[in-house]
Structures are given as structure tokens and as C-alpha cells.
N, C-alpha and C positions, 0 to 999 in steps of 0.2 A: 430418536434417530433410526433405530432398527426398523420401526414400522414404516417410516418414510422410504427407507432403502428397499424394503420388501414390496411396497406398493409400486415404487418406480420400476423395480425389476419385473414385476408382473405386467405392468403396462408395456414395457419394452418387449416382452415376449409376445404381446398381442399385436403390435404394430406391423404393418406390411413391409416397410423398408424400401430399398432402391430396386428398380427394375429397368428394363430397356426403355420403356416409354418415359420414365422419370429422367433417365440419363439424357435422352434426346431433348426433352423439354429444358433441362438445365443447360445443355450445350447451345440450344437456340437462344436462351436468355443471355448467355455469355457473349454470343456473337452479336446480339442486338445491343448489349451494353457497350461492346467495343466499337460498333458502328456509331452509336449515339454519342460516344465521347470523342471519337477520332475525326468524324466528319466536320468540316469547318463551318457549315451554315447552321443557323439557329434551329430551324424546324427538325433537324436531326436529333435534337435533345428529346423530342417526343418519342423516340424509339426506346427510351428508358422506361416508359410506362408499360408497354407490352412485355418488356423484359422483367419488370417487377411482377406483373401478373403471372408470367410463366414460372418465376421462382416461387411465388405463393402457391400456385397449382402443384408444383413439384413437392413443396413442403407438405401440402395437404395430402397428397398421395403417399408420401413417406410416412407420415404419422397416423394414417388412417387405420382403424381397427376393422374395417370392412374388407377383409382379406379376399373373400370370394369375388366381390365386385371389382376390386383392383386387379386381380389375376385375370378376370374376364376381359377387362379393358386392355391389359398388356398383351394377352393372347390375340385379341382382335387387331391391335396395332402391329404385332409381329407378323400376323398372317398377311396383312395388307402391305407392309413395308418390307417384308422379307426378300422378295425378288429384287427390289430396288437396292437394298443394302448388299445383297449377294453380288450384284453386278458392279457396284461401286467399290466394294472392298476386295483387296487382294486375298483376304481370308475366305472369301466365297469359294474360291477354287479348293482351298484346303478343306472346307466343309464338305464339298462334293466328294473329294478324295476320301475323307473320313467315312462318309455314308457308303461309298463303294466298298471300302475295306470292311465295314460292319456287315454289309450284305454277304461279302465273301466269307467272313468268319461264320455267319449264320449257316451258310450253305455247307461249309466244312463240318460244323457241328452236326448238321443233319446227316451228312455222309457218315460221320463217326458213329452216330446213333444206329444207322442202318447196319454198319459193320458189326457193332456191338450186338445187335439183335441176331445177326447171322452167327456170330460166335457163341451166343447163348444157346443156340440150337445144336451146335457141333461140340461144344466144350462145357465142362463143369468147372466152376471156380471155387477154390478152397483157400483158406488163410492158414498159414503155418502157425501151429499152436505155440511155437517158441518165439519167433520174431515178427509174427503177424504179416509177413510178406504174402501178397496175393499170388496164387499159383493157378495156372490153367492146365486142365487135364482133359484128354479126349473122352467123349461120352461112350458108353456101351462096352467097356472093357471089364466090367465086374469089379471085384475088389482089387485095388491096385496099391502097391507100396509107392508112396510119393516121397521124393527126396527134395528138400528145399535147396535151391542153388545159392541162396543167400547165407544160410547158417549151417547147412548140411544135416539138419534134423530130418529123421525119417518117420513117417506115420502112414497108417493104412486107412483108406477111404473107399467107399463104394461109388463107382461112376455109373 
């Protein structure tokens, strides 16, 4: 029993799983099944065959151990269908907004880095030996007695 559990667990770690392409294939299969069963004329029953093929393809992709190949297929699908889904989905606007916020955050981080570099030239930074608070002291003043505003500890450092 234990060896079967271990083998199945190892196999489940290797499989690819669900992704965007598999979800779209499954959705298309469900739509074809609904159309095939709801339409009143007999030839509509033939829509169940492509639905079954799509479900089989989705199952193959889900249990595949060729992760790199499945990832490449999904990336290609997302690259081609991305603009279409962005226009159809109300979430497309949210994604654009998220990208915009991400860019703004990166630019703010870049500005903070620049400010930090300027401060590194003008100030020395010390940690309080008592409470580990980070303290900023102007450069070029020689030996200075520094008082920690957090704990009141005093110590002498060379700037």
C-alpha cells in the first residue's frame, strides 16, 4: 500500500495539470455538449463527437509529463488569444490597470534607489548597539556622539 501511494504521489508531482488552453478546450467541449443535447434535430448529436475529442485532449494535456512542451503550447495560445480575451473580458481593463500600477511602482523604486545613493554620499548609517535602530548621521564631522531617538542609548562613532 505504501509503495503504491509513493509511486502515485511521484507521478502526480510530474504531471502538468490545468492551464489556460486546457480550460478553454474544456469550456468548448461543454458548449458543444450543451448544443448537441439541446438542439432538436438529429445531426446536432454529432456535436458530441468533437466534444468528446476535446475532453480527451484536455485530459491528455492534464496528465502529460512533458511539462516543457505543454508550457510552450499554452504560452503560444496565450500570446495569440491574449488580445482577444482582453477585449472580451471586463478583467482586461483591470489587467491594464495592474500593469500600469506595476510600472509606477517600479519607477518609484528606481527613484528611491537614486535618493538612497545620494544619501549614501551625504550621510553615514549606523545601527544602535542596544535596539538595532538604523540611524543616519551627516558625513565629515569626525567623531560624533550619537543618541538613539528610539531607546536613548548614546555611543560614539567616526563619521
